[in-house]
N, C-alpha and C positions, 0 to 999 in steps of 0.2 A: 504494500500500500504506500509506504514512504517513497519507494522508487517511482511509483506512478505519479504521485503528487509532485515530486522533484522534476520529473520529466515534463509534466504539464507546465510547471512554472518556467522551466528552461525554454520551452517552446514559445510560451507567451512573451518572455523577455526577448528572445531572438526575433520574433515577429514584430514586437514593438520597436526594437532597435533598428530594424530594417524597413519598417513601413514608412518612416519619415523620409522626406526628400533631403538629400545632402545639400548643404549650403553651396552656393555658387562662389567661384573664386575668380580673381582677375586672370587675364590670359597671359600676362607677361610681368616679370619682375626683374629689374636690373639690380643685381646684388651689390654692385659698386655704388649705386645710389642709395640702396637700402641700408648699407652698413652704417655704423655709428650708433649714437645714443638716442633712444626713444623714451619719453616719459609716459608713465601710465596715467591716463586721465580718468578712466573708469574700467571696472571689471565686474564680472559675475563673481559672487563669493566662491572662494576655493580654500581648501585646507592649508595649503603651503604659503599663502599670503595673508592669512586672516589677522595677523598681528602687525602688519606693516603699512606704513604710509611712505610717501616720497619714493615710490617704487619706480625703477627704470630698468631698461634692458639695453645692453650694448652688444652689438654684433660686429665681429671682427672676421674678415675673410682670411682663410688659411691657404697655404700653398697647395694643399691636397684637394682643394675644391670645396671643402667643408667650411662651416662657420662656427667660430667660438662664440658662445652665448654667455654673457655675464648678467645675471639678474641680481639686483640689489634693492634694498629698502631699509628704512629706519623703523624702529619699533614705535608703535603708537604710544605706549606707556612710558618710554624713555627714548625720545628722539635723538639723544646723543649716541645711542648704540645702534649699530646697523647689522644687517645680515646680508650675505651674498652667497650665490651658488654659481658655479661654472659648469657649463655643459657644451654640447656640440649639436649642431643642426646640419641637415643635408637634404638635398632634393632627390628622393628615390626614383622619380620618373621625370626625365628632362623634358618630356612633352607636357608636363603639368608643373611648371616652376613655382607656382603659388601654393603647392601642397608639400610642405616641408615636414620632416620628422625632427623632433628635438629629444635629446637624451641628456638627463642630468645624473641618473644613477643606472649603471649597467645592471641588468639587461633590459630595463624598462625604457620605453620611448613613447612619446605622445605626438599627436598630430598638431601642426601649426599651419592653419590654412589662412591665406591672405584673401579676405572676401572683398575688401575695398581698399584701394590705394590711391591717394591724391596724385595727380599727374606730376606735381612738383616734389613728391615724396615728403610732404609736411605732416601728414596724418594718415593713419591706417586703421582698419578694422580687422582683427584677427580672431579666429575661433577654431572649432574642431567639428568634425562630421557628426559627433554624437550630441552636439548642442549643449555640452556641459561647461565648456570654457569659452570665455569671450573677453577680449580686451580692446579698448580704444586707446591708441597710442599717438603721441604727437612729438614733434621735434622740440617744442616749447613746453614749459611746465603748465601752461594754461591753454584753453581752447575756447573760441567764441561759441556762444550758445546755439547759434544756427548750425554750425558745423557739427557740434555735438548731437543735436537733435536729428540731423540728416543721417549721421552714422547709427544712431539708435534705430531709426526707421529702416535702414539697410539691414540691421541685425534682425528686426522683426520680420522683414521680408524674407529673410533666410530661415525663419522658423524659430528664432530665439524668443524666450520670455524674458523681457528686460525689466520687469517689475522689481526684481531683487538687486538690480545693478547698484554697485557701490561707486560713488565718485571718490577718487583717491586724492587726498590732500597732498599738495606739493609745497609745503611750507617749511621745509628744512633748509639749512644754510648750505649744505653740501651740494655739489653739482651732480 
């Protein structure tokens, strides 16, 4: 009986996970223009950033074609203390350059899909195909409200529930 219940639950989870439409991504990404530091303007709640503000991501191109990723942020309760993690990103399919994989802890990796990218590479909307993770990133620590709302709408159009989104405070002294 337990095996049957487990099997039914597994089938339901599989069907739910695959019945949603995957988010659309941009057709092209110039990694030379994408590299550098991006500030987190907003995100869906997630476990690994739950205690952080002033979050940023820095992307550094490597000679082997991969990208070094450095995510950092300051603790909300003690902004003088910070946390950072270093990982690696890569494009598994050169025909889909906006669908990257990111790995911070071997052997686990996650999807990093670029759903919207400003033509001047000033702001970006990033998520994953399971609609669990979402970030609005900007080259500056602030973003005008109309751009922010446009990116939220793009997220909604891609199937995201943005009601729980967190606006990230960028009020720390560090860069």
